[in-house]
C-alpha positions, -999 to +999 in steps of 0.1 A: -065+261+068-090+246+044-082+215+022-090+241-009-061+262+002-038+235+001-045+224-035-016+233-061-017+225-097+012+208-114+028+227-139+046+204-165+080+216-179+089+211-216+127+214-217+147+217-247+165+189-264+193+185-243+221+166-268+220+193-295+227+221-269+252+200-252+272+196-283+269+232-291+279+243-257+311+220-259+318+234-291+313+271-279+341+262-254+364+247-277+359+276-302+366+300-271+399+283-261+411+287-300+399+323-299+417+331-264+451+319-277+446+338-310+437+370-288+468+366-269+488+364-300+472+394-313+476+415-284+517+405-284+517+416-320+501+447-312+467+442-329+441+463-310+411+439-320+428+413-297+417+432-266+377+428-272+381+395-284+399+386-252+373+401-230+344+383-251+363+350-251+367+350-213+331+360-208+314+336-231+337+304-232+349+304-195+319+317-175+289+317-192+293+283-211+304+264-181+274+279-161+249+263-188+259+227-175+239+234-147+208+233-169+210+199-183+188+174-164+189+136-171+150+121-163+146+084-162+114+068-166+088+072-138+107+100-122+102+136-118+121+167-107+104+196-089+119+230-095+120+263-079+128+300-089+140+322-065+117+305-037+086+300-060+073+271-078+087+268-114+074+236-124+080+200-126+099+180-151+084+145-158+092+136-191+120+111-197+151+120-216+181+143-216+169+182-214+179+217-209+161+238-187+166+272-169+200+271-153+186+297-125+161+270-112+169+247-080+159+213-078+140+205-047+151+172-030+123+150-018+124+133+015+145+104+021+117+075+017+140+047+028+139+057+065+107+068+080+100+052+114+109+026+137+076+010+133+074+006+096+095-010+070+097+006+036+118-004+007+138+026-005+129+041-040+143+075-039+177+074-021+202+048-026+229+037-006+266+030-013+293+020+012+268+023+040+262+062+033+227+075+020+231+090-012+204+120-016+187+126-047+166+153-060+145+132-082+113+121-070+100+085-077+068+081-097+069+045-093+044+025-076+057+016-041+046-004-013+041+007+023+046-025+044+034-015+083+042-038+112+017-056+132-004-035+154-025-044+185-061-029+183-091-035+200-121-047+177-157-035+183-162-061+211-132-049+230-110-079+220-073-071+210-064-083+179-029-082+160-031-068+124-009-054+097-017-041+064+002-035+034-005-001+013+002+001-025+006+038-035+022+062-058+025+100-061+002+116-087+008+155-076+044+161-073+043+195-059+014+190-032+035+160-020+066+183-018+049+214-006+019+206+013+035+181+035+068+179+054+076+145+047+047+125+025+061+090+030+061+096+072+028+115+065+014+084+046+027+059+073+011+078+099-024+082+081-021+045+075-020+036+113-046+063+121-071+050+095-063+012+106-070+020+141-105+036+131-117+012+107-107-019+132-127-005+159-161-003+138-162-043+134-158-075+154-129-101+147-156-127+140-192-122+132-215-136+159-251-141+164-256-104+172-243-096+138-266-116+115-280-084+098-246-073+086-222-100+090-192-078+085-162-091+101-124-085+099-120-122+094-150-129+074-153-098+051-115-091+042-125-076+009-151-048+022-126-040+049-099-036+026-120-012+003-130+009+034-095+010+046-083+020+010-111+050+013-103+061+045-066+064+037-071+078+003-092+105+019-065+117+045-036+115+020-056+136-010-036+167+004-003+151+000-010+146-037-009+107-031-029+077-047-038+046-028-039+019-053-045-008-029-049-016+009-048-053+020-049-069+053-016-091+054-020-104+091-050-109+114-050-127+146-062-127+182-037-111+205-014-135+224-033-129+258-065-140+246-057-163+218-060-197+237-095-186+252-107-176+216-096-207+201-114-231+226-142-207+219-141-215+182-137-249+187-168-252+208-188-234+183-175-257+157-185-288+179-221-273+183-225-265+149-213-302+141-238-316+165-267-297+152-260-307+117-255-345+129-290-342+150-310-328+121-298-356+098-304-383+123-341-371+130-347-371+090-334-406+088-354-419+118-386-402+103-379-419+070-374-453+086-409-450+104-425-437+074-411-466+053-420-494+078-455-480+079-459-475+043-447-512+035-462-528+065-431-546+075-440-545+112-466-534+136-453-512+164-471-496+192-464-459+204-442-475+232-420-495+206-417-465+182-404-446+212-376-473+219-368-475+181-363-439+179-342-440+209-321-466+197-317-453+162-309-416+175-282-432+199-265-451+168-266-422+146-257-393+170-230-414+188-192-409+186-183-447+185-197-472+164-228-491+177-226-526+189-258-543+180-275-570+200-293-595+178-326-606+193-336-640+180-367-642+201-401-626+203-405-588+200-425-590+231 
């Protein structure tokens, strides 16, 4: 089935003001009780009009009016209720307040967002808990919610196993698609997050190496770019469920435990090599400057052999790990 066939247009319902109709309904019931008592008195007195009044009172005050209470709906801010009428989508009530709608419609209960899978933790937004029991609700939360996936072990572009975890900020934007296109939109989102994460991680190395000088895109060094690609990949997969991905961020990134020690040694070795390169470059520049200044100011005349010895000594002093112990020569240079 194509994606276009799964697209549904959300129909916004505008319910009638609930407070006036509630007061009117209660007033009719109370008036019906009074009329019921009067009808019984009239029948005992032999008044013929008491019979039709009794029938109308029972029909209206005790059957129709109590049934109308089903049509009163309370909607809080950032909540929505999806209704069906005899199996067909009727509309969505998203306006906050107290309303009266068609009492024959049925509210569709959203999936329990508090329990999705063993691998994910999710803060319950749609169902509550009371006394250890779940309290189902027919209201769909339109709030911005958080899906926090646990860490997963995935191989990066170079085949190194890495542990990575993400947090996804999302919300429902199309209630009818979220309700009818997928069985459980929260679990569907969780599975698609796992799938998109694996697809993205396999395209990039954990850290940029010499072979990645052109792109220099890595999981560790390009977190913003990786997060953007994750958001796009997840959004593409959950469009059919009427969800909007606001943000996707990496919360944990590290080498897997079995290679963490080896990779740490590699990183330390690379850091030492880079530091040594910087020290040598600086030492060569300082030796070059020293020879240049001695020649300009004609402090001492050095032949090639003495220059080589001076360069060697300066490099040893500047590049050594320990402080130099100088030996003072008070005699002749030769």
